[in-house]
C-alpha positions in Angstrom: -23.4 -3.6 0.4 -22.0 -7.1 0.6 -19.9 -8.6 -2.1 -20.0 -12.4 -2.7 -17.5 -14.3 -4.8 -18.1 -17.8 -6.0 -14.5 -18.8 -5.8 -12.3 -21.7 -6.9 -8.9 -21.3 -5.2 -7.2 -23.5 -7.8 -8.2 -21.1 -10.6 -5.8 -18.3 -11.3 -8.5 -16.0 -12.6 -10.6 -16.5 -9.5 -7.6 -15.9 -7.2 -6.8 -12.7 -9.1 -10.4 -11.4 -8.9 -10.4 -12.1 -5.1 -7.1 -10.2 -4.8 -8.5 -7.2 -6.7 -11.5 -7.1 -4.4 -9.4 -7.2 -1.3 -7.0 -4.6 -2.7 -10.1 -2.3 -2.7 -10.4 -2.9 1.0 -13.5 -5.0 0.6 -13.7 -8.4 2.4 -16.2 -10.4 0.3 -18.1 -13.5 1.4 -16.1 -16.2 -0.3 -18.1 -19.3 -1.4 -15.9 -22.1 -2.4 -18.5 -23.6 -4.7 -16.6 -26.8 -5.4 -17.0 -27.6 -1.6 -20.3 -26.0 -0.9 -22.1 -26.9 -4.2 -25.2 -25.2 -5.5 -28.9 -25.6 -5.0 -31.4 -25.1 -7.8 -32.4 -21.8 -6.1 -28.7 -20.6 -6.0 -28.3 -21.2 -9.7 -31.6 -19.5 -10.6 -30.6 -16.4 -8.4 -27.2 -16.2 -10.1 -28.6 -16.4 -13.6 -31.2 -13.8 -12.7 -28.6 -11.4 -11.3 -26.3 -11.9 -14.2 -29.3 -11.3 -16.6 -27.9 -14.1 -18.8 -29.0 -17.4 -20.2 -27.8 -20.4 -18.3 -25.5 -21.4 -21.1 -23.5 -18.2 -20.4 -22.3 -19.6 -17.1 -21.4 -23.1 -18.5 -17.9 -24.3 -19.3 -18.5 -26.2 -22.6 -15.0 -27.7 -22.7 -15.4 -29.1 -19.2 -18.9 -30.4 -20.0 -17.6 -32.1 -23.2 -14.8 -33.8 -21.2 -17.5 -35.6 -19.1 -19.7 -36.4 -22.0 -22.3 -33.7 -21.8 -23.7 -32.1 -25.0 -24.9 -28.8 -23.5 -26.7 -27.7 -26.7 -29.1 -30.7 -26.5 -29.9 -30.1 -22.8 -32.9 -28.3 -21.3 -32.5 -25.6 -18.7 -33.6 -28.1 -16.0 -31.0 -30.6 -17.2 -28.3 -27.9 -17.2 -29.2 -26.9 -13.7 -29.1 -30.5 -12.6 -25.7 -30.9 -14.3 -24.3 -27.9 -12.3 -25.7 -29.3 -9.1 -24.0 -32.6 -9.8 -20.8 -31.1 -11.2 -20.2 -27.5 -9.8 -17.0 -27.3 -11.8 -19.1 -26.8 -14.9 -19.7 -23.1 -14.1 -17.6 -20.2 -15.4 -15.6 -18.6 -12.6 -15.4 -16.4 -10.7 -18.9 -15.1 -10.3 -19.2 -11.9 -8.3 -22.4 -10.7 -6.8 -23.1 -7.3 -5.3 -26.7 -6.5 -4.4 -29.0 -7.2 -7.4 -26.2 -7.4 -9.9 -23.6 -10.1 -10.8 -20.8 -10.5 -13.3 -18.6 -13.3 -14.5 -15.1 -11.8 -13.8 -13.4 -12.9 -17.0 -11.0 -11.2 -17.3 -10.5 -10.8 -13.5 -10.3 -7.0 -13.9 -14.0 -7.0 -14.9 -14.7 -7.2 -11.1 -14.0 -3.5 -11.0 -17.3 -2.9 -12.9 -19.3 -4.2 -9.9 -17.4 -3.3 -6.8 
């Protein structure tokens, strides 16, 4: 079963999670989401697989830096914010089959692979 990692190569946690996956002899599909971006469908699939509310994948400190008040925004507005600013999501997100996790700490990736 394929493993997908939404990866930010500048993030130490994301790099470590990718290293853990590769150390298990798994070559994941690496999506550098800051370059690739997200579609509305991508975000909805990720949230569904995580089985979490959209707020769980948001980085509140980063949102505040750009003047967003996440608590006052609708789900639709939050999705649009992620599409506009992919850096607003927690990282890394790992998907395998119908499940996904936010690998924070990176060792959490072991729960899914």
